[in-house]
N, CA and C atoms as an extended XYZ file, in Angstrom:
579
Properties=species:S:1:pos:R:3:atomname:S:1:resname:S:1:resid:I:1 pbc="F F F"
N        -3.713       22.999      -19.565 N   MET     1
C        -3.803       21.651      -19.029 CA  MET     1
C        -3.584       20.661      -20.170 C   MET     1
N        -2.528       19.894      -20.059 N   LYS     2
C        -2.225       18.907      -21.098 CA  LYS     2
C        -2.904       17.567      -20.842 C   LYS     2
N        -3.036       17.200      -19.553 N   ARG     3
C        -3.689       15.952      -19.183 CA  ARG     3
C        -4.501       16.159      -17.924 C   ARG     3
N        -5.652       15.483      -17.868 N   LEU     4
C        -6.475       15.500      -16.671 CA  LEU     4
C        -6.753       14.083      -16.210 C   LEU     4
N        -6.656       13.868      -14.909 N   ALA     5
C        -7.100       12.603      -14.337 CA  ALA     5
C        -8.619       12.650      -14.292 C   ALA     5
N        -9.247       11.616      -14.793 N   VAL     6
C       -10.707       11.543      -14.796 CA  VAL     6
C       -11.122       10.426      -13.855 C   VAL     6
N       -11.842       10.797      -12.810 N   TYR     7
C       -12.360        9.838      -11.842 CA  TYR     7
C       -13.827        9.598      -12.146 C   TYR     7
N       -14.221        8.331      -12.237 N   CYS     8
C       -15.618        8.007      -12.505 CA  CYS     8
C       -15.868        6.541      -12.205 C   CYS     8
N       -17.135        6.163      -12.228 N   GLY     9
C       -17.522        4.805      -11.883 CA  GLY     9
C       -17.203        3.783      -12.959 C   GLY     9
N       -16.989        2.556      -12.503 N   SER    10
C       -16.819        1.432      -13.427 CA  SER    10
C       -18.158        0.727      -13.644 C   SER    10
N       -19.194        1.247      -13.006 N   ALA    11
C       -20.543        0.686      -13.161 CA  ALA    11
C       -21.242        1.328      -14.360 C   ALA    11
N       -22.268        0.638      -14.841 N   THR    12
C       -23.129        1.168      -15.889 CA  THR    12
C       -24.520        1.333      -15.304 C   THR    12
N       -24.871        2.545      -14.855 N   PRO    13
C       -26.203        2.770      -14.272 CA  PRO    13
C       -27.305        2.562      -15.299 C   PRO    13
N       -28.510        2.343      -14.802 N   ALA    14
C       -29.661        2.117      -15.692 CA  ALA    14
C       -29.952        3.341      -16.551 C   ALA    14
N       -29.741        4.528      -16.010 N   ASP    15
C       -30.011        5.757      -16.754 CA  ASP    15
C       -28.883        5.984      -17.770 C   ASP    15
N       -29.186        5.937      -19.065 N   PRO    16
C       -28.146        6.083      -20.086 CA  PRO    16
C       -27.494        7.466      -20.114 C   PRO    16
N       -28.072        8.433      -19.415 N   ALA    17
C       -27.508        9.789      -19.412 CA  ALA    17
C       -26.097        9.795      -18.814 C   ALA    17
N       -25.825        8.906      -17.865 N   TYR    18
C       -24.502        8.880      -17.246 CA  TYR    18
C       -23.424        8.405      -18.225 C   TYR    18
N       -23.737        7.378      -18.996 N   ILE    19
C       -22.781        6.894      -20.004 CA  ILE    19
C       -22.585        7.954      -21.077 C   ILE    19
N       -23.666        8.608      -21.483 N   GLU    20
C       -23.541        9.650      -22.502 CA  GLU    20
C       -22.719       10.827      -21.979 C   GLU    20
N       -22.879       11.158      -20.704 N   THR    21
C       -22.056       12.214      -20.105 CA  THR    21
C       -20.587       11.828      -20.177 C   THR    21
N       -20.277       10.593      -19.830 N   ALA    22
C       -18.890       10.119      -19.869 CA  ALA    22
C       -18.333       10.181      -21.290 C   ALA    22
N       -19.133        9.781      -22.257 N   ARG    23
C       -18.691        9.851      -23.661 CA  ARG    23
C       -18.432       11.295      -24.079 C   ARG    23
N       -19.325       12.171      -23.667 N   HIS    24
C       -19.179       13.595      -24.011 CA  HIS    24
C       -17.895       14.158      -23.400 C   HIS    24
N       -17.601       13.775      -22.182 N   VAL    25
C       -16.360       14.221      -21.534 CA  VAL    25
C       -15.149       13.734      -22.328 C   VAL    25
N       -15.130       12.458      -22.695 N   GLY    26
C       -14.019       11.914      -23.467 CA  GLY    26
C       -13.823       12.635      -24.792 C   GLY    26
N       -14.925       12.871      -25.510 N   ARG    27
C       -14.853       13.575      -26.801 CA  ARG    27
C       -14.373       15.012      -26.609 C   ARG    27
N       -14.893       15.672      -25.591 N   THR    28
C       -14.548       17.073      -25.348 CA  THR    28
C       -13.076       17.228      -24.991 C   THR    28
N       -12.581       16.377      -24.115 N   LEU    29
C       -11.164       16.451      -23.748 CA  LEU    29
C       -10.280       16.222      -24.969 C   LEU    29
N       -10.612       15.211      -25.768 N   ALA    30
C        -9.822       14.933      -26.971 CA  ALA    30
C        -9.868       16.120      -27.937 C   ALA    30
N       -11.046       16.706      -28.125 N   ALA    31
C       -11.193       17.842      -29.046 CA  ALA    31
C       -10.378       19.042      -28.590 C   ALA    31
N       -10.183       19.181      -27.265 N   GLN    32
C        -9.411       20.301      -26.741 CA  GLN    32
C        -7.930       19.955      -26.560 C   GLN    32
N        -7.545       18.765      -27.022 N   GLY    33
C        -6.141       18.370      -26.941 CA  GLY    33
C        -5.689       18.024      -25.530 C   GLY    33
N        -6.635       17.658      -24.682 N   ILE    34
C        -6.317       17.301      -23.295 CA  ILE    34
C        -6.344       15.778      -23.172 C   ILE    34
N        -5.226       15.203      -22.753 N   GLY    35
C        -5.144       13.766      -22.560 CA  GLY    35
C        -5.907       13.324      -21.323 C   GLY    35
N        -6.351       12.073      -21.353 N   VAL    36
C        -7.092       11.469      -20.251 CA  VAL    36
C        -6.168       10.520      -19.495 C   VAL    36
N        -6.124       10.679      -18.178 N   VAL    37
C        -5.477        9.712      -17.292 CA  VAL    37
C        -6.605        9.152      -16.450 C   VAL    37
N        -6.809        7.849      -16.491 N   TYR    38
C        -7.969        7.291      -15.794 CA  TYR    38
C        -7.638        5.900      -15.270 C   TYR    38
N        -8.621        5.252      -14.667 N   GLY    39
C        -8.412        3.995      -13.973 CA  GLY    39
C        -8.103        2.769      -14.794 C   GLY    39
N        -8.045        2.888      -16.110 N   GLY    40
C        -7.600        1.782      -16.952 CA  GLY    40
C        -8.612        0.695      -17.217 C   GLY    40
N        -9.865        0.901      -16.822 N   GLY    41
C       -10.888       -0.119      -17.026 CA  GLY    41
C       -11.639        0.060      -18.329 C   GLY    41
N       -12.286       -1.029      -18.753 N   ARG    42
C       -13.061       -0.994      -19.987 CA  ARG    42
C       -14.566       -0.978      -19.733 C   ARG    42
N       -14.963       -1.005      -18.452 N   LEU    43
C       -16.374       -1.105      -18.096 CA  LEU    43
C       -16.947        0.235      -17.643 C   LEU    43
N       -18.258        0.368      -17.718 N   GLY    44
C       -18.977        1.498      -17.158 CA  GLY    44
C       -18.570        2.841      -17.713 C   GLY    44
N       -18.654        3.854      -16.845 N   LEU    45
C       -18.292        5.202      -17.249 CA  LEU    45
C       -16.829        5.276      -17.627 C   LEU    45
N       -15.983        4.510      -16.927 N   MET    46
C       -14.548        4.494      -17.258 CA  MET    46
C       -14.334        4.132      -18.720 C   MET    46
N       -14.916        3.030      -19.123 N   GLY    47
C       -14.754        2.583      -20.507 CA  GLY    47
C       -15.340        3.565      -21.498 C   GLY    47
N       -16.458        4.188      -21.132 N   ALA    48
C       -17.105        5.153      -22.032 CA  ALA    48
C       -16.223        6.380      -22.253 C   ALA    48
N       -15.620        6.904      -21.189 N   VAL    49
C       -14.707        8.044      -21.324 CA  VAL    49
C       -13.537        7.668      -22.227 C   VAL    49
N       -12.911        6.533      -21.931 N   ALA    50
C       -11.728        6.102      -22.682 CA  ALA    50
C       -12.053        5.873      -24.158 C   ALA    50
N       -13.111        5.126      -24.421 N   ASP    51
C       -13.466        4.818      -25.809 CA  ASP    51
C       -13.774        6.087      -26.610 C   ASP    51
N       -14.523        7.004      -25.995 N   ALA    52
C       -14.879        8.239      -26.710 CA  ALA    52
C       -13.648        9.087      -26.987 C   ALA    52
N       -12.749        9.183      -26.021 N   ALA    53
C       -11.519        9.963      -26.236 CA  ALA    53
C       -10.659        9.314      -27.308 C   ALA    53
N       -10.525        7.999      -27.259 N   LEU    54
C        -9.732        7.293      -28.268 CA  LEU    54
C       -10.348        7.442      -29.659 C   LEU    54
N       -11.676        7.281      -29.743 N   ASP    55
C       -12.370        7.420      -31.033 CA  ASP    55
C       -12.192        8.816      -31.625 C   ASP    55
N       -12.014        9.817      -30.744 N   ALA    56
C       -11.825       11.199      -31.198 CA  ALA    56
C       -10.352       11.536      -31.406 C   ALA    56
N        -9.479       10.535      -31.306 N   GLY    57
C        -8.054       10.746      -31.554 CA  GLY    57
C        -7.270       11.244      -30.360 C   GLY    57
N        -7.840       11.144      -29.162 N   GLY    58
C        -7.171       11.637      -27.964 CA  GLY    58
C        -6.215       10.644      -27.338 C   GLY    58
N        -5.392       11.173      -26.457 N   GLU    59
C        -4.463       10.351      -25.678 CA  GLU    59
C        -5.206        9.820      -24.450 C   GLU    59
N        -5.047        8.519      -24.174 N   VAL    60
C        -5.674        7.905      -23.010 CA  VAL    60
C        -4.652        7.033      -22.301 C   VAL    60
N        -4.326        7.427      -21.075 N   ILE    61
C        -3.406        6.645      -20.249 CA  ILE    61
C        -4.215        5.977      -19.153 C   ILE    61
N        -4.221        4.665      -19.163 N   GLY    62
C        -4.907        3.900      -18.125 CA  GLY    62
C        -3.920        3.490      -17.054 C   GLY    62
N        -4.344        3.588      -15.799 N   VAL    63
C        -3.513        3.185      -14.666 CA  VAL    63
C        -4.343        2.212      -13.837 C   VAL    63
N        -3.939        0.953      -13.832 N   ILE    64
C        -4.772       -0.080      -13.224 CA  ILE    64
C        -3.937       -1.007      -12.337 C   ILE    64
N        -4.466       -1.374      -11.174 N   PRO    65
C        -3.752       -2.326      -10.321 CA  PRO    65
C        -3.744       -3.727      -10.936 C   PRO    65
N        -2.680       -4.448      -10.686 N   GLN    66
C        -2.516       -5.803      -11.215 CA  GLN    66
C        -3.729       -6.685      -10.903 C   GLN    66
N        -4.292       -6.576       -9.716 N   ALA    67
C        -5.430       -7.417       -9.330 CA  ALA    67
C        -6.612       -7.234      -10.274 C   ALA    67
N        -6.834       -6.010      -10.773 N   LEU    68
C        -7.942       -5.783      -11.698 CA  LEU    68
C        -7.622       -6.262      -13.107 C   LEU    68
N        -6.349       -6.273      -13.464 N   VAL    69
C        -5.957       -6.845      -14.754 CA  VAL    69
C        -6.283       -8.338      -14.739 C   VAL    69
N        -6.056       -8.952      -13.582 N   GLY    70
C        -6.296      -10.382      -13.421 CA  GLY    70
C        -7.745      -10.791      -13.592 C   GLY    70
N        -8.682       -9.884      -13.313 N   VAL    71
C       -10.097      -10.213      -13.504 CA  VAL    71
C       -10.617       -9.705      -14.850 C   VAL    71
N        -9.686       -9.359      -15.730 N   GLU    72
C        -9.967       -9.042      -17.131 CA  GLU    72
C       -10.849       -7.811      -17.330 C   GLU    72
N       -10.617       -6.766      -16.548 N   VAL    73
C       -11.361       -5.527      -16.777 CA  VAL    73
C       -10.479       -4.442      -17.384 C   VAL    73
N        -9.206       -4.748      -17.622 N   ALA    74
C        -8.289       -3.751      -18.184 CA  ALA    74
C        -8.670       -3.415      -19.628 C   ALA    74
N        -8.525       -2.134      -19.961 N   HIS    75
C        -8.802       -1.648      -21.325 CA  HIS    75
C        -7.491       -1.752      -22.108 C   HIS    75
N        -7.410       -2.737      -22.966 N   ARG    76
C        -6.171       -3.001      -23.721 CA  ARG    76
C        -5.976       -2.054      -24.902 C   ARG    76
N        -6.976       -1.202      -25.172 N   GLY    77
C        -6.856       -0.292      -26.304 CA  GLY    77
C        -6.325        1.088      -25.956 C   GLY    77
N        -5.935        1.291      -24.707 N   CYS    78
C        -5.421        2.602      -24.288 CA  CYS    78
C        -4.156        2.969      -25.058 C   CYS    78
N        -3.919        4.261      -25.177 N   THR    79
C        -2.673        4.734      -25.754 CA  THR    79
C        -1.500        4.166      -24.960 C   THR    79
N        -1.679        4.120      -23.636 N   ASP    80
C        -0.647        3.638      -22.716 CA  ASP    80
C        -1.382        3.039      -21.519 C   ASP    80
N        -1.140        1.768      -21.224 N   LEU    81
C        -1.744        1.118      -20.070 CA  LEU    81
C        -0.640        0.816      -19.069 C   LEU    81
N        -0.735        1.443      -17.906 N   ARG    82
C         0.260        1.249      -16.857 CA  ARG    82
C        -0.328        0.349      -15.781 C   ARG    82
N         0.376       -0.725      -15.496 N   ILE    83
C        -0.069       -1.668      -14.473 CA  ILE    83
C         0.765       -1.432      -13.221 C   ILE    83
N         0.058       -1.180      -12.111 N   VAL    84
C         0.726       -0.881      -10.839 CA  VAL    84
C         0.362       -1.944       -9.809 C   VAL    84
N         1.078       -1.916       -8.695 N   ALA    85
C         0.893       -2.946       -7.676 CA  ALA    85
C        -0.393       -2.781       -6.877 C   ALA    85
N        -0.803       -1.529       -6.608 N   ASN    86
C        -1.948       -1.334       -5.718 CA  ASN    86
C        -2.604        0.025       -5.960 C   ASN    86
N        -3.659        0.286       -5.192 N   MET    87
C        -4.414        1.527       -5.352 CA  MET    87
C        -3.607        2.757       -4.950 C   MET    87
N        -2.740        2.627       -3.970 N   HIS    88
C        -1.913        3.766       -3.553 CA  HIS    88
C        -1.012        4.221       -4.697 C   HIS    88
N        -0.374        3.257       -5.369 N   GLU    89
C         0.474        3.598       -6.517 CA  GLU    89
C        -0.367        4.192       -7.643 C   GLU    89
N        -1.555        3.657       -7.814 N   ARG    90
C        -2.440        4.148       -8.871 CA  ARG    90
C        -2.742        5.628       -8.669 C   ARG    90
N        -3.176        5.996       -7.456 N   LYS    91
C        -3.549        7.390       -7.193 CA  LYS    91
C        -2.344        8.326       -7.243 C   LYS    91
N        -1.204        7.855       -6.801 N   ALA    92
C         0.010        8.682       -6.885 CA  ALA    92
C         0.368        8.941       -8.354 C   ALA    92
N         0.221        7.930       -9.197 N   LEU    93
C         0.533        8.092      -10.620 CA  LEU    93
C        -0.479        9.017      -11.303 C   LEU    93
N        -1.764        8.922      -10.907 N   PHE    94
C        -2.755        9.874      -11.418 CA  PHE    94
C        -2.267       11.302      -11.178 C   PHE    94
N        -1.809       11.553       -9.964 N   THR    95
C        -1.370       12.898       -9.585 CA  THR    95
C        -0.121       13.302      -10.364 C   THR    95
N         0.821       12.389      -10.503 N   ASP    96
C         2.065       12.689      -11.216 CA  ASP    96
C         1.837       12.968      -12.696 C   ASP    96
N         0.921       12.250      -13.317 N   LEU    97
C         0.724       12.344      -14.770 CA  LEU    97
C        -0.239       13.450      -15.203 C   LEU    97
N        -0.986       14.008      -14.266 N   SER    98
C        -2.044       14.942      -14.660 CA  SER    98
C        -1.775       16.369      -14.208 C   SER    98
N        -2.491       17.289      -14.846 N   ASP    99
C        -2.423       18.713      -14.506 CA  ASP    99
C        -3.648       19.145      -13.713 C   ASP    99
N        -4.523       18.201      -13.393 N   GLY   100
C        -5.736       18.470      -12.637 CA  GLY   100
C        -6.597       17.226      -12.621 C   GLY   100
N        -7.745       17.336      -11.964 N   PHE   101
C        -8.620       16.189      -11.748 CA  PHE   101
C       -10.052       16.561      -12.093 C   PHE   101
N       -10.754       15.660      -12.772 N   VAL   102
C       -12.173       15.840      -13.064 CA  VAL   102
C       -12.906       14.626      -12.523 C   VAL   102
N       -13.906       14.869      -11.686 N   THR   103
C       -14.686       13.775      -11.115 CA  THR   103
C       -16.069       13.760      -11.742 C   THR   103
N       -16.404       12.640      -12.363 N   LEU   104
C       -17.724       12.382      -12.926 CA  LEU   104
C       -18.510       11.567      -11.904 C   LEU   104
N       -19.780       11.285      -12.159 N   PRO   105
C       -20.517       10.426      -11.243 CA  PRO   105
C       -19.828        9.074      -11.044 C   PRO   105
N       -19.954        8.567       -9.841 N   GLY   106
C       -19.355        7.290       -9.492 CA  GLY   106
C       -19.716        6.900       -8.081 C   GLY   106
N       -19.091        5.838       -7.602 N   GLY   107
C       -19.395        5.299       -6.286 CA  GLY   107
C       -18.262        5.501       -5.298 C   GLY   107
N       -18.044        4.501       -4.468 N   VAL   108
C       -17.089        4.589       -3.371 CA  VAL   108
C       -15.671        4.875       -3.862 C   VAL   108
N       -15.219        4.156       -4.885 N   GLY   109
C       -13.865        4.379       -5.407 CA  GLY   109
C       -13.679        5.784       -5.946 C   GLY   109
N       -14.700        6.296       -6.616 N   THR   110
C       -14.655        7.653       -7.155 CA  THR   110
C       -14.570        8.674       -6.023 C   THR   110
N       -15.350        8.439       -4.962 N   MET   111
C       -15.314        9.346       -3.808 CA  MET   111
C       -13.940        9.310       -3.135 C   MET   111
N       -13.359        8.127       -3.032 N   ASP   112
C       -12.021        7.990       -2.453 CA  ASP   112
C       -11.017        8.822       -3.250 C   ASP   112
N       -11.097        8.731       -4.564 N   GLU   113
C       -10.165        9.474       -5.415 CA  GLU   113
C       -10.388       10.975       -5.307 C   GLU   113
N       -11.652       11.404       -5.329 N   LEU   114
C       -11.963       12.829       -5.209 CA  LEU   114
C       -11.432       13.387       -3.893 C   LEU   114
N       -11.769       12.758       -2.787 N   TRP   115
C       -11.398       13.313       -1.485 CA  TRP   115
C        -9.901       13.268       -1.257 C   TRP   115
N        -9.225       12.276       -1.829 N   GLU   116
C        -7.767       12.278       -1.702 CA  GLU   116
C        -7.172       13.442       -2.486 C   GLU   116
N        -7.679       13.708       -3.672 N   ALA   117
C        -7.185       14.853       -4.451 CA  ALA   117
C        -7.422       16.158       -3.694 C   ALA   117
N        -8.583       16.292       -3.050 N   VAL   118
C        -8.896       17.487       -2.266 CA  VAL   118
C        -7.971       17.573       -1.056 C   VAL   118
N        -7.822       16.477       -0.344 N   SER   119
C        -6.972       16.452        0.853 CA  SER   119
C        -5.524       16.794        0.516 C   SER   119
N        -5.017       16.221       -0.561 N   TRP   120
C        -3.633       16.489       -0.962 CA  TRP   120
C        -3.463       17.950       -1.369 C   TRP   120
N        -4.488       18.528       -2.012 N   ALA   121
C        -4.433       19.949       -2.371 CA  ALA   121
C        -4.432       20.809       -1.114 C   ALA   121
N        -5.287       20.480       -0.177 N   GLN   122
C        -5.391       21.221        1.076 CA  GLN   122
C        -4.048       21.232        1.813 C   GLN   122
N        -3.424       20.062        1.862 N   LEU   123
C        -2.138       19.952        2.553 CA  LEU   123
C        -1.009       20.644        1.792 C   LEU   123
N        -1.004       20.496        0.484 N   GLY   124
C         0.060       21.088       -0.322 CA  GLY   124
C         0.882       20.079       -1.089 C   GLY   124
N         0.387       18.856       -1.209 N   TYR   125
C         1.095       17.860       -2.020 CA  TYR   125
C         0.953       18.154       -3.509 C   TYR   125
N        -0.067       18.916       -3.885 N   HIS   126
C        -0.204       19.411       -5.253 CA  HIS   126
C        -0.985       20.716       -5.208 C   HIS   126
N        -0.906       21.481       -6.293 N   GLU   127
C        -1.649       22.741       -6.417 CA  GLU   127
C        -2.470       22.735       -7.694 C   GLU   127
N        -3.023       21.596       -8.023 N   LYS   128
C        -3.772       21.402       -9.261 CA  LYS   128
C        -5.266       21.563       -9.004 C   LYS   128
N        -6.022       22.004      -10.011 N   PRO   129
C        -7.469       22.144       -9.822 CA  PRO   129
C        -8.155       20.790       -9.670 C   PRO   129
N        -9.144       20.758       -8.782 N   VAL   130
C        -9.932       19.555       -8.530 CA  VAL   130
C       -11.356       19.854       -8.983 C   VAL   130
N       -11.720       19.332      -10.145 N   GLY   131
C       -13.023       19.612      -10.727 CA  GLY   131
C       -14.061       18.562      -10.386 C   GLY   131
N       -15.283       19.016      -10.193 N   LEU   132
C       -16.415       18.133       -9.908 CA  LEU   132
C       -17.492       18.421      -10.945 C   LEU   132
N       -17.770       17.434      -11.803 N   LEU   133
C       -18.801       17.587      -12.831 CA  LEU   133
C       -20.139       17.148      -12.233 C   LEU   133
N       -20.974       18.109      -11.937 N   ASN   134
C       -22.264       17.840      -11.305 CA  ASN   134
C       -23.324       17.571      -12.370 C   ASN   134
N       -23.106       16.533      -13.150 N   ALA   135
C       -24.011       16.184      -14.246 CA  ALA   135
C       -25.360       15.743      -13.689 C   ALA   135
N       -26.419       16.322      -14.212 N   ALA   136
C       -27.797       15.985      -13.838 CA  ALA   136
C       -28.025       16.099      -12.331 C   ALA   136
N       -27.279       16.989      -11.674 N   GLY   137
C       -27.444       17.189      -10.245 CA  GLY   137
C       -26.947       16.042       -9.382 C   GLY   137
N       -26.147       15.136       -9.964 N   PHE   138
C       -25.687       13.955       -9.233 CA  PHE   138
C       -25.000       14.317       -7.919 C   PHE   138
N       -24.241       15.400       -7.918 N   TYR   139
C       -23.467       15.766       -6.725 CA  TYR   139
C       -24.091       16.901       -5.908 C   TYR   139
N       -25.362       17.197       -6.094 N   ASP   140
C       -26.002       18.268       -5.327 CA  ASP   140
C       -25.814       18.092       -3.818 C   ASP   140
N       -26.045       16.887       -3.327 N   HIS   141
C       -25.939       16.642       -1.884 CA  HIS   141
C       -24.493       16.714       -1.406 C   HIS   141
N       -23.571       16.255       -2.221 N   LEU   142
C       -22.150       16.327       -1.862 CA  LEU   142
C       -21.696       17.783       -1.794 C   LEU   142
N       -22.122       18.590       -2.741 N   ILE   143
C       -21.780       20.017       -2.750 CA  ILE   143
C       -22.368       20.697       -1.507 C   ILE   143
N       -23.593       20.331       -1.160 N   ALA   144
C       -24.216       20.892        0.043 CA  ALA   144
C       -23.464       20.457        1.296 C   ALA   144
N       -23.035       19.198        1.336 N   PHE   145
C       -22.292       18.719        2.502 CA  PHE   145
C       -20.927       19.403        2.604 C   PHE   145
N       -20.272       19.605        1.479 N   ASN   146
C       -18.997       20.330        1.473 CA  ASN   146
C       -19.215       21.751        2.009 C   ASN   146
N       -20.309       22.382        1.590 N   ARG   147
C       -20.649       23.715        2.091 CA  ARG   147
C       -20.864       23.673        3.608 C   ARG   147
N       -21.525       22.609        4.090 N   HIS   148
C       -21.761       22.428        5.525 CA  HIS   148
C       -20.428       22.307        6.275 C   HIS   148
N       -19.475       21.566        5.723 N   MET   149
C       -18.156       21.443        6.362 CA  MET   149
C       -17.450       22.795        6.414 C   MET   149
N       -17.619       23.607        5.384 N   ILE   150
C       -17.043       24.957        5.363 CA  ILE   150
C       -17.724       25.819        6.420 C   ILE   150
N       -19.063       25.806        6.417 N   ASP   151
C       -19.833       26.657        7.320 CA  ASP   151
C       -19.589       26.330        8.791 C   ASP   151
N       -19.337       25.070        9.098 N   THR   152
C       -19.115       24.680       10.493 CA  THR   152
C       -17.652       24.805       10.913 C   THR   152
N       -16.783       25.121        9.974 N   GLY   153
C       -15.385       25.358       10.305 CA  GLY   153
C       -14.461       24.160       10.177 C   GLY   153
N       -14.944       23.056        9.610 N   PHE   154
C       -14.068       21.897        9.415 CA  PHE   154
C       -13.221       22.023        8.158 C   PHE   154
N       -13.626       22.893        7.264 N   ILE   155
C       -12.790       23.264        6.115 CA  ILE   155
C       -12.477       24.741        6.285 C   ILE   155
N       -11.202       25.065        6.289 N   ARG   156
C       -10.760       26.442        6.482 CA  ARG   156
C       -11.203       27.329        5.316 C   ARG   156
N       -11.451       28.621        5.600 N   PRO   157
C       -11.834       29.534        4.516 CA  PRO   157
C       -10.831       29.527        3.356 C   PRO   157
N        -9.546       29.362        3.662 N   ALA   158
C        -8.518       29.334        2.613 CA  ALA   158
C        -8.692       28.149        1.667 C   ALA   158
N        -9.419       27.118        2.111 N   HIS   159
C        -9.565       25.898        1.312 CA  HIS   159
C       -10.983       25.702        0.775 C   HIS   159
N       -11.826       26.694        0.965 N   ALA   160
C       -13.231       26.583        0.584 CA  ALA   160
C       -13.443       26.468       -0.923 C   ALA   160
N       -12.451       26.885       -1.699 N   ARG   161
C       -12.623       26.868       -3.165 CA  ARG   161
C       -11.762       25.813       -3.848 C   ARG   161
N       -11.292       24.839       -3.100 N   ILE   162
C       -10.482       23.787       -3.729 CA  ILE   162
C       -11.309       23.034       -4.766 C   ILE   162
N       -12.533       22.667       -4.407 N   ILE   163
C       -13.383       21.962       -5.375 CA  ILE   163
C       -13.981       22.990       -6.330 C   ILE   163
N       -13.704       22.801       -7.607 N   VAL   164
C       -14.251       23.635       -8.670 CA  VAL   164
C       -15.380       22.818       -9.287 C   VAL   164
N       -16.600       23.335       -9.243 N   GLN   165
C       -17.703       22.521       -9.739 CA  GLN   165
C       -18.504       23.245      -10.805 C   GLN   165
N       -19.057       22.455      -11.727 N   ALA   166
C       -19.910       22.977      -12.794 CA  ALA   166
C       -20.802       21.847      -13.295 C   ALA   166
N       -21.815       22.215      -14.064 N   GLU   167
C       -22.773       21.236      -14.568 CA  GLU   167
C       -22.443       20.716      -15.957 C   GLU   167
N       -21.515       21.379      -16.657 N   THR   168
C       -21.094       20.897      -17.976 CA  THR   168
C       -19.579       20.816      -18.007 C   THR   168
N       -19.064       19.930      -18.815 N   ILE   169
C       -17.605       19.784      -18.905 CA  ILE   169
C       -16.981       21.042      -19.505 C   ILE   169
N       -17.664       21.672      -20.437 N   GLU   170
C       -17.111       22.871      -21.058 CA  GLU   170
C       -16.923       23.981      -20.019 C   GLU   170
N       -17.944       24.212      -19.201 N   THR   171
C       -17.874       25.235      -18.154 CA  THR   171
C       -16.841       24.859      -17.101 C   THR   171
N       -16.787       23.583      -16.770 N   LEU   172
C       -15.831       23.118      -15.766 CA  LEU   172
C       -14.393       23.335      -16.231 C   LEU   172
N       -14.104       23.055      -17.479 N   LEU   173
C       -12.741       23.237      -17.988 CA  LEU   173
C       -12.317       24.705      -17.952 C   LEU   173
N       -13.235       25.600      -18.257 N   VAL   174
C       -12.932       27.036      -18.188 CA  VAL   174
C       -12.626       27.423      -16.742 C   VAL   174
N       -13.455       26.962      -15.813 N   ALA   175
C       -13.250       27.289      -14.394 CA  ALA   175
C       -11.949       26.684      -13.873 C   ALA   175
N       -11.627       25.473      -14.301 N   MET   176
C       -10.385       24.844      -13.862 CA  MET   176
C        -9.166       25.578      -14.410 C   MET   176
N        -9.255       26.052      -15.649 N   ALA   177
C        -8.139       26.801      -16.239 CA  ALA   177
C        -7.893       28.109      -15.499 C   ALA   177
N        -8.946       28.669      -14.886 N   ALA   178
C        -8.827       29.931      -14.151 CA  ALA   178
C        -8.484       29.721      -12.675 C   ALA   178
N        -8.368       28.491      -12.251 N   TYR   179
C        -8.128       28.168      -10.835 CA  TYR   179
C        -6.838       28.812      -10.329 C   TYR   179
N        -6.941       29.456       -9.179 N   GLN   180
C        -5.780       30.040       -8.512 CA  GLN   180
C        -5.476       29.208       -7.267 C   GLN   180
N        -4.268       28.643       -7.154 N   PRO   181
C        -3.951       27.840       -5.970 CA  PRO   181
C        -4.138       28.633       -4.678 C   PRO   181
N        -4.541       27.941       -3.667 N   HIS   182
C        -4.821       28.503       -2.356 CA  HIS   182
C        -3.587       28.363       -1.445 C   HIS   182
N        -3.683       28.915       -0.260 N   GLU   183
C        -2.609       28.744        0.713 CA  GLU   183
C        -2.738       27.351        1.332 C   GLU   183
N        -1.700       26.563        1.223 N   THR   184
C        -1.747       25.188        1.717 CA  THR   184
C        -1.408       25.124        3.202 C   THR   184
N        -1.804       24.029        3.822 N   ILE   185
C        -1.506       23.826        5.241 CA  ILE   185
C         0.006       23.831        5.472 C   ILE   185
N         0.753       23.244        4.562 N   PHE   186
C         2.210       23.218        4.721 CA  PHE   186
C         2.824       24.611        4.779 C   PHE   186
N         2.144       25.600        4.211 N   ARG   187
C         2.658       26.976        4.193 CA  ARG   187
C         2.085       27.838        5.312 C   ARG   187
N         1.109       27.322        6.032 N   MET   188
C         0.450       28.114        7.076 CA  MET   188
C         1.257       28.100        8.383 C   MET   188
N         1.043       29.107        9.157 N   LYS   189
C         1.611       29.186       10.502 CA  LYS   189
C         0.636       28.522       11.470 C   LYS   189
N         1.115       28.122       12.625 N   ALA   190
C         0.290       27.437       13.609 CA  ALA   190
C        -0.961       28.248       13.967 C   ALA   190
N        -0.843       29.559       14.048 N   ALA   191
C        -1.977       30.407       14.414 CA  ALA   191
C        -3.098       30.366       13.367 C   ALA   191
N        -2.757       30.023       12.117 N   GLN   192
C        -3.750       29.944       11.049 CA  GLN   192
C        -4.484       28.605       11.051 C   GLN   192
N        -3.906       27.646       11.742 N   LEU   193
C        -4.495       26.312       11.760 CA  LEU   193
C        -5.504       26.206       12.887 C   LEU   193
């Protein structure tokens, strides 16, 4: 994996463990020679990931919609800052530029990015690993809900392992490197659907 899209919040939660997790992710990716593709912001977990990766000599590509540049949240220190027209272009560019996805704690925007990466993998628009960093148990309920969707049949058995999850970035990267693409909906026959 040469580059990973990193999805995370632009907020700064009261608990400093989340910012430190983001910094650790940025440092770890840079140390392993993996470039960061992220939302292009300088605030919250986004800024912490970018700053830590840059400080460690890593590549950081920010992809930010013009509207957010206008409110002065763009990180001007990125290796490469790409300004796009809207969120749809942003997410498409994340997919084009990366070899996989890592989701850190975040809010609504982070969930939108995670589920789109999962949905696109399920359909067959990409065959890249979709990682979920369950730092401090942040995603315990989401993992349980995903399991519930599998158990009730809303996620097909062939797609049950699309989300690769771990509690540390080091373990997650190993699991993502071992990821084997699944059978996509585009390749399935009607009887399998």
